[in-house]
VOKE-808119 format. One record per atom (N, C-alpha, C): chain; atom name; x, y, z. Coordinates in steps of 0.05 Angstrom, whole numbers, plus 5000, padded with zeros to 4 digits. Example, Ala and Ser with C-alpha at 12.3 -4.5 7.8 and 13.67 -1.06 7.14 Angstrom:
  cadena  atomo  east  north    up
       A      N  5264   4886  5156
       A     CA  5246   4910  5156
       A      C  5264   4934  5156
       A      N  5257   4955  5142
       A     CA  5273   4979  5143
       A      C  5258   5001  5157
//
This chain:
  cadena  atomo  east  north    up
       A      N  5015   4971  4999
       A     CA  5006   4989  5005
       A      C  5020   5032  5001
       A      N  5017   5045  4988
       A     CA  5016   5068  4974
       A      C  5018   5086  5017
       A      N  5046   5100  5033
       A     CA  5039   5105  5043
       A      C  5022   5141  5052
       A      N  5014   5144  5017
       A     CA  5000   5165  5026
       A      C  4973   5157  5010
       A      N  4964   5131  5013
       A     CA  4938   5126  5006
       A      C  4924   5129  5024
       A      N  4892   5147  5016
       A     CA  4881   5135  5045
       A      C  4861   5117  5048
       A      N  4857   5107  5071
       A     CA  4842   5084  5086
       A      C  4822   5095  5105
       A      N  4804   5083  5114
       A     CA  4788   5091  5129
       A      C  4796   5089  5162
       A      N  4826   5083  5160
       A     CA  4831   5084  5191
       A      C  4856   5112  5193
       A      N  4858   5131  5170
       A     CA  4877   5139  5176
       A      C  4857   5168  5166
       A      N  4835   5166  5157
       A     CA  4829   5200  5144
       A      C  4802   5209  5179
       A      N  4813   5234  5180
       A     CA  4812   5238  5205
       A      C  4788   5260  5201
       A      N  4763   5262  5215
       A     CA  4740   5279  5214
       A      C  4763   5312  5215
       A      N  4742   5325  5197
       A     CA  4750   5356  5209
       A      C  4735   5367  5231
       A      N  4753   5373  5253
       A     CA  4731   5385  5270
       A      C  4705   5409  5260
       A      N  4670   5400  5273
       A     CA  4659   5407  5266
       A      C  4643   5440  5287
       A      N  4672   5456  5302
       A     CA  4677   5464  5309
       A      C  4680   5492  5294
       A      N  4664   5527  5293
       A     CA  4673   5539  5269
       A      C  4698   5546  5258
       A      N  4718   5538  5245
       A     CA  4741   5561  5245
       A      C  4747   5573  5255
       A      N  4726   5598  5253
       A     CA  4743   5626  5262
       A      C  4749   5634  5278
       A      N  4731   5612  5310
       A     CA  4733   5612  5329
       A      C  4761   5599  5349
       A      N  4774   5587  5321
       A     CA  4801   5582  5340
       A      C  4820   5597  5345
       A      N  4830   5592  5369
       A     CA  4845   5616  5381
       A      C  4867   5592  5407
       A      N  4894   5584  5400
       A     CA  4907   5565  5409
       A      C  4917   5575  5433
       A      N  4928   5612  5435
       A     CA  4940   5614  5455
       A      C  4927   5619  5478
       A      N  4898   5631  5468
       A     CA  4865   5635  5492
       A      C  4844   5617  5480
       A      N  4856   5592  5502
       A     CA  4817   5578  5496
       A      C  4803   5592  5516
       A      N  4800   5599  5541
       A     CA  4780   5618  5550
       A      C  4763   5644  5543
       A      N  4790   5652  5518
       A     CA  4771   5682  5500
       A      C  4757   5666  5480
       A      N  4767   5638  5471
       A     CA  4758   5632  5448
       A      C  4730   5614  5460
       A      N  4725   5606  5479
       A     CA  4699   5592  5501
       A      C  4686   5615  5494
       A      N  4698   5633  5505
       A     CA  4670   5664  5514
       A      C  4660   5672  5490
       A      N  4681   5663  5462
       A     CA  4667   5676  5437
       A      C  4646   5663  5427
       A      N  4650   5642  5430
       A     CA  4628   5615  5432
       A      C  4610   5612  5432
       A      N  4605   5624  5468
       A     CA  4585   5627  5489
       A      C  4566   5663  5475
       A      N  4572   5673  5464
       A     CA  4564   5697  5448
       A      C  4550   5693  5422
       A      N  4569   5680  5410
       A     CA  4560   5672  5390
       A      C  4531   5662  5383
       A      N  4544   5626  5400
       A     CA  4504   5610  5404
       A      C  4494   5624  5423
       A      N  4497   5625  5442
       A     CA  4482   5633  5456
       A      C  4483   5606  5493
       A      N  4501   5603  5489
       A     CA  4501   5565  5506
       A      C  4544   5570  5504
       A      N  4536   5547  5539
       A     CA  4570   5553  5530
       A      C  4579   5535  5523
       A      N  4611   5525  5518
       A     CA  4623   5516  5504
       A      C  4624   5486  5511
       A      N  4631   5463  5491
       A     CA  4615   5439  5497
       A      C  4642   5422  5486
       A      N  4662   5409  5489
       A     CA  4672   5384  5475
       A      C  4653   5377  5452
       A      N  4665   5372  5439
       A     CA  4651   5352  5409
       A      C  4670   5324  5412
       A      N  4657   5305  5392
       A     CA  4672   5285  5377
       A      C  4649   5286  5350
       A      N  4670   5279  5330
       A     CA  4673   5278  5309
       A      C  4678   5244  5300
       A      N  4662   5237  5275
       A     CA  4677   5206  5279
       A      C  4667   5206  5251
       A      N  4683   5187  5235
       A     CA  4685   5176  5212
       A      C  4660   5150  5209
       A      N  4664   5135  5199
       A     CA  4646   5112  5194
       A      C  4661   5085  5205
       A      N  4647   5069  5216
       A     CA  4658   5043  5228
       A      C  4669   5030  5206
       A      N  4696   5020  5211
       A     CA  4714   4997  5195
       A      C  4711   4972  5203
       A      N  4704   4950  5182
       A     CA  4696   4929  5186
       A      C  4708   4908  5171
       A      N  4713   4880  5183
       A     CA  4719   4865  5172
       A      C  4726   4855  5140
       A      N  4761   4855  5136
       A     CA  4768   4849  5113
       A      C  4767   4881  5098
       A      N  4759   4901  5108
       A     CA  4761   4924  5100
       A      C  4793   4937  5099
       A      N  4810   4950  5083
       A     CA  4838   4953  5078
       A      C  4833   4970  5095
       A      N  4859   4978  5119
       A     CA  4871   4989  5142
       A      C  4904   5006  5132
       A      N  4911   5024  5133
       A     CA  4934   5026  5143
       A      C  4962   5009  5147
       A      N  4944   5011  5179
       A     CA  4961   4989  5191
       A      C  4953   4977  5201
       A      N  4972   4959  5208
       A     CA  4967   4927  5212
       A      C  4955   4913  5238
       A      N  4954   4934  5264
       A     CA  4948   4932  5273
       A      C  4917   4935  5277
       A      N  4919   4974  5269
       A     CA  4879   4961  5253
       A      C  4866   4949  5248
       A      N  4885   4936  5221
       A     CA  4878   4918  5212
       A      C  4852   4895  5220
       A      N  4888   4887  5244
       A     CA  4882   4872  5258
       A      C  4861   4863  5285
       A      N  4849   4892  5288
       A     CA  4832   4892  5313
       A      C  4800   4894  5302
       A      N  4804   4911  5270
       A     CA  4774   4918  5265
       A      C  4766   4889  5251
       A      N  4782   4855  5246
       A     CA  4780   4839  5251
       A      C  4760   4839  5266
       A      N  4754   4832  5288
       A     CA  4743   4822  5312
       A      C  4718   4851  5329
       A      N  4733   4873  5330
       A     CA  4714   4900  5335
       A      C  4718   4918  5315
       A      N  4694   4934  5327
       A     CA  4682   4961  5298
       A      C  4706   4986  5311
       A      N  4716   4990  5285
       A     CA  4736   5021  5301
       A      C  4733   5048  5277
       A      N  4738   5062  5290
       A     CA  4740   5082  5266
       A      C  4765   5108  5280
       A      N  4766   5129  5260
       A     CA  4770   5144  5265
       A      C  4754   5168  5287
       A      N  4768   5178  5303
       A     CA  4752   5204  5322
       A      C  4767   5228  5330
       A      N  4757   5252  5317
       A     CA  4761   5277  5334
       A      C  4755   5285  5351
       A      N  4760   5284  5380
       A     CA  4765   5307  5392
       A      C  4777   5342  5400
       A      N  4749   5350  5399
       A     CA  4749   5392  5404
       A      C  4754   5388  5423
       A      N  4779   5391  5446
       A     CA  4767   5397  5473
       A      C  4768   5425  5479
       A      N  4774   5451  5462
       A     CA  4760   5473  5466
       A      C  4770   5481  5437
       A      N  4750   5499  5430
       A     CA  4749   5520  5393
       A      C  4782   5520  5386
       A      N  4793   5509  5373
       A     CA  4822   5501  5357
       A      C  4840   5478  5381
       A      N  4833   5475  5389
       A     CA  4839   5454  5392
       A      C  4839   5421  5394
       A      N  4840   5402  5383
       A     CA  4830   5381  5376
       A      C  4850   5357  5379
       A      N  4841   5331  5380
       A     CA  4866   5311  5385
       A      C  4854   5283  5373
       A      N  4865   5267  5356
       A     CA  4855   5260  5343
       A      C  4865   5218  5355
       A      N  4841   5207  5349
       A     CA  4855   5166  5361
       A      C  4828   5159  5352
       A      N  4832   5141  5353
       A     CA  4815   5112  5349
       A      C  4801   5105  5369
       A      N  4791   5101  5353
       A     CA  4761   5094  5363
       A      C  4751   5054  5365
       A      N  4741   5041  5385
       A     CA  4735   5014  5374
       A      C  4718   5012  5400
       A      N  4692   4988  5382
       A     CA  4665   4975  5407
       A      C  4667   4958  5414
       A      N  4675   4957  5427
       A     CA  4687   4931  5444
       A      C  4664   4913  5454
       A      N  4639   4924  5455
       A     CA  4621   4915  5478
       A      C  4606   4924  5481
       A      N  4575   4914  5489
       A     CA  4553   4931  5481
       A      C  4546   4951  5494
       A      N  4551   4984  5490
       A     CA  4559   5008  5502
       A      C  4584   5011  5515
       A      N  4605   4997  5506
       A     CA  4634   5003  5512
       A      C  4650   4993  5500
       A      N  4656   5023  5500
       A     CA  4688   5032  5482
       A      C  4712   5038  5490
       A      N  4733   5047  5477
       A     CA  4753   5049  5488
       A      C  4766   5067  5462
       A      N  4789   5081  5477
       A     CA  4803   5100  5448
       A      C  4833   5090  5456
       A      N  4848   5095  5428
       A     CA  4875   5074  5434
       A      C  4880   5096  5408
       A      N  4917   5090  5411
       A     CA  4932   5107  5400
       A      C  4958   5093  5413
       A      N  4979   5097  5386
       A     CA  5006   5088  5396
       A      C  5022   5118  5407
       A      N  5023   5136  5424
       A     CA  5031   5157  5441
       A      C  5046   5154  5456
       A      N  5071   5171  5442
       A     CA  5101   5169  5452
       A      C  5093   5172  5489
       A      N  5109   5153  5504
       A     CA  5104   5151  5535
       A      C  5115   5185  5535
       A      N  5131   5193  5531
       A     CA  5153   5220  5538
       A      C  5140   5241  5544
       A      N  5118   5239  5522
       A     CA  5101   5270  5517
       A      C  5083   5259  5508
       A      N  5065   5280  5514
       A     CA  5033   5287  5501
       A      C  5030   5274  5471
       A      N  5055   5268  5446
       A     CA  5054   5272  5429
       A      C  5048   5254  5414
       A      N  5026   5255  5392
       A     CA  5026   5218  5374
       A      C  5026   5231  5349
       A      N  5043   5221  5337
       A     CA  5041   5215  5310
       A      C  5029   5191  5289
       A      N  5006   5201  5283
       A     CA  4985   5171  5274
       A      C  4994   5165  5251
       A      N  5007   5180  5226
       A     CA  5021   5176  5200
       A      C  5040   5150  5206
       A      N  5064   5159  5219
       A     CA  5077   5135  5225
       A      C  5071   5099  5228
       A      N  5087   5085  5225
       A     CA  5079   5060  5223
       A      C  5083   5040  5250
       A      N  5100   5060  5259
       A     CA  5121   5056  5293
       A      C  5087   5041  5312
       A      N  5089   5023  5320
       A     CA  5070   5007  5337
       A      C  5079   4993  5356
       A      N  5102   5004  5367
       A     CA  5119   4997  5391
       A      C  5107   5000  5419
       A      N  5084   5014  5422
       A     CA  5073   5024  5437
       A      C  5046   5030  5442
       A      N  5029   5012  5451
       A     CA  5000   5017  5448
       A      C  4982   5037  5466
       A      N  4982   5060  5476
       A     CA  4968   5069  5492
       A      C  4935   5071  5494
       A      N  4925   5065  5515
       A     CA  4897   5067  5526
       A      C  4887   5084  5531
       A      N  4881   5106  5521
       A     CA  4873   5134  5520
       A      C  4842   5136  5557
       A      N  4826   5103  5539
       A     CA  4803   5109  5558
       A      C  4787   5084  5544
       A      N  4776   5077  5566
       A     CA  4759   5051  5568
       A      C  4727   5058  5578
       A      N  4708   5066  5575
       A     CA  4672   5079  5573
       A      C  4665   5070  5563
       A      N  4633   5075  5585
       A     CA  4612   5061  5592
       A      C  4592   5090  5566
       A      N  4578   5076  5556
       A     CA  4561   5094  5534
       A      C  4538   5103  5548
       A      N  4515   5118  5567
       A     CA  4510   5123  5574
       A      C  4474   5122  5554
       A      N  4474   5119  5533
       A     CA  4452   5121  5517
       A      C  4455   5078  5507
       A      N  4474   5070  5501
       A     CA  4475   5038  5495
       A      C  4488   5007  5520
       A      N  4493   5029  5545
       A     CA  4508   5004  5558
       A      C  4490   4988  5568
       A      N  4487   4954  5572
       A     CA  4472   4946  5577
       A      C  4486   4926  5600
       A      N  4502   4938  5614
       A     CA  4509   4920  5636
       A      C  4530   4901  5633
       A      N  4558   4895  5617
       A     CA  4572   4884  5614
       A      C  4598   4892  5640
       A      N  4612   4877  5640
       A     CA  4629   4894  5655
       A      C  4657   4905  5632
       A      N  4666   4937  5644
       A     CA  4668   4943  5616
       A      C  4701   4926  5615
       A      N  4714   4926  5643
       A     CA  4742   4924  5650
       A      C  4749   4898  5643
       A      N  4730   4876  5633
       A     CA  4725   4856  5617
       A      C  4736   4857  5596
       A      N  4711   4874  5584
       A     CA  4714   4875  5551
       A      C  4743   4882  5543
       A      N  4753   4909  5563
       A     CA  4780   4915  5550
       A      C  4796   4893  5554
       A      N  4802   4868  5575
       A     CA  4819   4852  5565
       A      C  4811   4833  5553
       A      N  4778   4829  5544
       A     CA  4783   4813  5517
       A      C  4784   4833  5492
       A      N  4789   4849  5493
       A     CA  4808   4872  5477
       A      C  4833   4866  5471
       A      N  4834   4855  5487
       A     CA  4875   4858  5495
       A      C  4873   4833  5481
       A      N  4868   4814  5490
       A     CA  4871   4776  5480
       A      C  4873   4790  5455
       A      N  4846   4799  5441
       A     CA  4845   4793  5409
       A      C  4873   4800  5402
       A      N  4881   4824  5417
       A     CA  4907   4840  5400
       A      C  4932   4829  5408
       A      N  4931   4807  5436
       A     CA  4954   4797  5433
       A      C  4959   4776  5410
       A      N  4934   4769  5398
       A     CA  4941   4745  5380
       A      C  4956   4752  5354
       A      N  4962   4772  5352
       A     CA  4968   4793  5322
       A      C  4990   4770  5308
       A      N  4992   4762  5289
       A     CA  5013   4748  5279
       A      C  5031   4771  5276
       A      N  5049   4773  5283
       A     CA  5084   4795  5274
       A      C  5072   4817  5290
       A      N  5068   4813  5316
       A     CA  5052   4828  5327
       A      C  5084   4860  5343
       A      N  5076   4883  5333
       A     CA  5102   4899  5337
       A      C  5097   4916  5360
       A      N  5086   4910  5378
       A     CA  5072   4918  5399
       A      C  5095   4910  5422
       A      N  5108   4917  5443
       A     CA  5125   4909  5464
       A      C  5103   4930  5489
       A      N  5101   4940  5484
       A     CA  5088   4951  5515
       A      C  5061   4961  5509
       A      N  5041   4953  5525
       A     CA  5017   4968  5527
       A      C  5005   4974  5549
       A      N  5006   5004  5558
       A     CA  5012   5013  5575
       A      C  4976   5039  5584
       A      N  4980   5045  5606
       A     CA  4953   5077  5615
       A      C  4956   5092  5636
       A      N  4936   5098  5647
       A     CA  4938   5127  5666
       A      C  4910   5130  5671
       A      N  4911   5105  5697
       A     CA  4888   5103  5720
       A      C  4887   5137  5718
       A      N  4867   5148  5714
       A     CA  4851   5169  5727
       A      C  4828   5173  5722
       A      N  4817   5179  5738
       A     CA  4787   5187  5743
       A      C  4772   5209  5722
       A      N  4762   5204  5694
       A     CA  4754   5225  5679
       A      C  4738   5252  5698
       A      N  4720   5235  5708
       A     CA  4697   5249  5720
       A      C  4711   5280  5737
       A      N  4734   5268  5752
       A     CA  4744   5303  5773
       A      C  4776   5312  5747
       A      N  4791   5300  5744
       A     CA  4811   5307  5732
       A      C  4797   5330  5704
       A      N  4812   5352  5708
       A     CA  4796   5374  5694
       A      C  4812   5374  5665
       A      N  4832   5362  5663
       A     CA  4850   5350  5642
       A      C  4829   5333  5632
       A      N  4815   5324  5630
       A     CA  4798   5302  5612
       A      C  4766   5312  5622
       A      N  4758   5335  5622
       A     CA  4739   5351  5628
       A      C  4725   5350  5595
       A      N  4739   5340  5560
       A     CA  4732   5339  5545
       A      C  4719   5318  5538
       A      N  4727   5303  5551
       A     CA  4726   5261  5545
       A      C  4690   5270  5569
       A      N  4693   5280  5579
       A     CA  4658   5267  5591
       A      C  4636   5292  5577
       A      N  4656   5304  5564
       A     CA  4625   5329  5562
       A      C  4622   5316  5529
       A      N  4648   5303  5515
       A     CA  4643   5294  5483
       A      C  4640   5262  5484
       A      N  4627   5239  5506
       A     CA  4630   5219  5498
       A      C  4609   5201  5514
       A      N  4595   5217  5520
       A     CA  4562   5212  5539
       A      C  4576   5195  5551
       A      N  4596   5190  5573
       A     CA  4611   5170  5607
       A      C  4582   5171  5624
       A      N  4586   5146  5621
       A     CA  4575   5137  5653
       A      C  4590   5155  5671
       A      N  4589   5169  5698
       A     CA  4604   5173  5712
       A      C  4606   5148  5725
       A      N  4615   5153  5748
       A     CA  4628   5127  5764
       A      C  4635   5148  5800
       A      N  4611   5145  5813
       A     CA  4610   5168  5842
       A      C  4636   5150  5859
       A      N  4640   5114  5853
       A     CA  4666   5108  5874
       A      C  4684   5111  5864
       A      N  4691   5117  5844
       A     CA  4717   5119  5829
       A      C  4742   5143  5832
       A      N  4758   5122  5835
       A     CA  4790   5141  5852
       A      C  4812   5132  5833
       A      N  4839   5153  5831
       A     CA  4860   5135  5824
       A      C  4864   5112  5838
       A      N  4869   5115  5863
       A     CA  4883   5096  5882
       A      C  4853   5071  5865
       A      N  4826   5065  5869
       A     CA  4815   5052  5857
       A      C  4823   5031  5843
       A      N  4826   5048  5822
       A     CA  4821   5049  5796
       A      C  4847   5035  5793
       A      N  4870   5043  5803
       A     CA  4898   5029  5802
       A      C  4885   4986  5810
       A      N  4877   4994  5833
       A     CA  4879   4960  5846
       A      C  4864   4953  5823
       A      N  4835   4958  5811
       A     CA  4813   4952  5785
       A      C  4837   4944  5772
       A      N  4850   4958  5761
       A     CA  4857   4957  5727
       A      C  4880   4933  5735
       A      N  4885   4924  5758
       A     CA  4906   4906  5764
       A      C  4900   4881  5762
       A      N  4867   4875  5785
       A     CA  4866   4856  5788
       A      C  4848   4843  5759
       A      N  4838   4865  5740
       A     CA  4812   4857  5719
       A      C  4833   4853  5687
       A      N  4848   4867  5687
       A     CA  4861   4872  5661
       A      C  4890   4870  5669
       A      N  4909   4866  5689
       A     CA  4943   4849  5691
       A      C  4957   4871  5686
       A      N  4952   4897  5704
       A     CA  4965   4928  5707
       A      C  4990   4930  5724
       A      N  5017   4941  5708
       A     CA  5032   4947  5748
       A      C  5040   4977  5738
       A      N  5048   4991  5759
       A     CA  5061   5016  5756
       A      C  5090   5011  5747
       A      N  5101   5041  5724
       A     CA  5126   5027  5722
       A      C  5134   5050  5733
       A      N  5163   5052  5712
       A     CA  5188   5071  5715
       A      C  5179   5102  5697
       A      N  5161   5089  5674
       A     CA  5165   5113  5664
       A      C  5134   5142  5671
       A      N  5152   5157  5663
       A     CA  5129   5179  5676
       A      C  5116   5191  5661
       A      N  5087   5194  5667
       A     CA  5078   5224  5642
       A      C  5087   5250  5652
       A      N  5077   5264  5628
       A     CA  5079   5293  5636
       A      C  5068   5307  5678
       A      N  5064   5291  5679
       A     CA  5055   5300  5718
       A      C  5075   5286  5736
       A      N  5088   5278  5719
       A     CA  5103   5249  5735
       A      C  5092   5239  5756
       A      N  5074   5232  5734
       A     CA  5064   5211  5753
       A      C  5071   5182  5730
       A      N  5068   5153  5752
       A     CA  5074   5135  5742
       A      C  5056   5121  5715
       A      N  5060   5105  5695
       A     CA  5047   5097  5661
       A      C  5037   5072  5684
       A      N  5019   5055  5676
       A     CA  5022   5027  5686
       A      C  5016   5014  5662
       A      N  5028   4983  5661
       A     CA  5038   4972  5632
       A      C  5017   4946  5639
       A      N  5011   4921  5612
       A     CA  4992   4908  5617
       A      C  5018   4891  5626
       A      N  5034   4876  5646
       A     CA  5041   4863  5653
       A      C  5045   4833  5633
       A      N  5031   4819  5631
       A     CA  5030   4785  5624
       A      C  5030   4794  5593
       A      N  5029   4825  5580
       A     CA  5040   4831  5554
       A      C  5080   4805  5537
       A      N  5071   4791  5515
       A     CA  5092   4781  5507
       A      C  5081   4772  5483
       A      N  5073   4777  5472
       A     CA  5066   4764  5440
       A      C  5076   4742  5426
       A      N  5063   4721  5423
       A     CA  5085   4697  5421
       A      C  5089   4700  5392
       A      N  5086   4711  5372
       A     CA  5094   4720  5346
       A      C  5103   4750  5341
       A      N  5117   4759  5350
       A     CA  5121   4783  5360
       A      C  5147   4795  5330
       A      N  5141   4815  5328
       A     CA  5153   4825  5315
       A      C  5182   4838  5315
       A      N  5200   4837  5315
       A     CA  5229   4852  5320
       A      C  5233   4876  5324
       A      N  5237   4891  5341
       A     CA  5246   4928  5321
       A      C  5268   4917  5313
       A      N  5275   4935  5292
       A     CA  5296   4950  5272
       A      C  5317   4969  5293
       A      N  5308   4986  5315
       A     CA  5319   4995  5322
       A      C  5311   4988  5357
       A      N  5331   4986  5370
       A     CA  5336   4995  5412
       A      C  5305   5003  5413
       A      N  5288   4983  5431
       A     CA  5265   4993  5455
       A      C  5269   5022  5457
       A      N  5256   5041  5455
       A     CA  5256   5075  5451
       A      C  5264   5084  5486
       A      N  5232   5069  5502
       A     CA  5227   5064  5525
       A      C  5229   5043  5547
       A      N  5250   5035  5551
       A     CA  5262   5022  5573
       A      C  5243   5022  5603
       A      N  5244   5050  5599
       A     CA  5221   5053  5639
       A      C  5196   5043  5638
       A      N  5196   5034  5612
       A     CA  5165   5031  5614
       A      C  5161   4995  5616
       A      N  5177   4976  5623
       A     CA  5184   4955  5625
       A      C  5193   4956  5651
       A      N  5199   4981  5667
       A     CA  5215   4975  5686
       A      C  5183   4976  5708
       A      N  5187   4963  5734
       A     CA  5167   4968  5747
       A      C  5175   4990  5765
       A      N  5153   4998  5772
       A     CA  5163   5020  5803
       A      C  5162   5014  5815
       A      N  5182   5008  5831
       A     CA  5179   5008  5861
       A      C  5173   5013  5888
//
């Protein structure tokens, strides 16, 4: 496949927020202008393309493998007027979804065009308020990871995440607003760490995020059919336990 060929897993939606409101230097001013123009407070927006189904061509082999079992799509989340992020979204259960990308552990930067999938970042697993039927969301997440683990020629050397209570974390407010999340009144970082450890099999690592908090990786991740890296793994601390 040509590197610049468009497939359903690299067609990113353009934000539906009016372009003239974009102001990355002053997001609060942009939100105020939005309210003055439309007469309502700003709320984060999710724009998405169509679902990718089995046997449809994908640019990334990881996405192609996932889509054989779970519908995926390209999603754009607009946090504030002019500030959008792209990621992939998969439907992993009845009303259960996951956001993921090959995000660089040492920063918040992600280049979704590059073929390097040596790491797999789970941004969020959530339950949709309109669709959710009661399935355990984290067990659905483990089922998703088990399918990913079985990928032939698997390029992923580490699966990692950050235990965060998105309902209370200001940096995650856009997720709550855009994704119709069912909030959890009992959720806390400490409780999530314990739940992730039990349900998904994670442990804190020596790799720190931008807030100097340890990322958590999936301990059992060790695909039998692994694609060897051409270069040395770039984030060795992601593979070391935080003692």
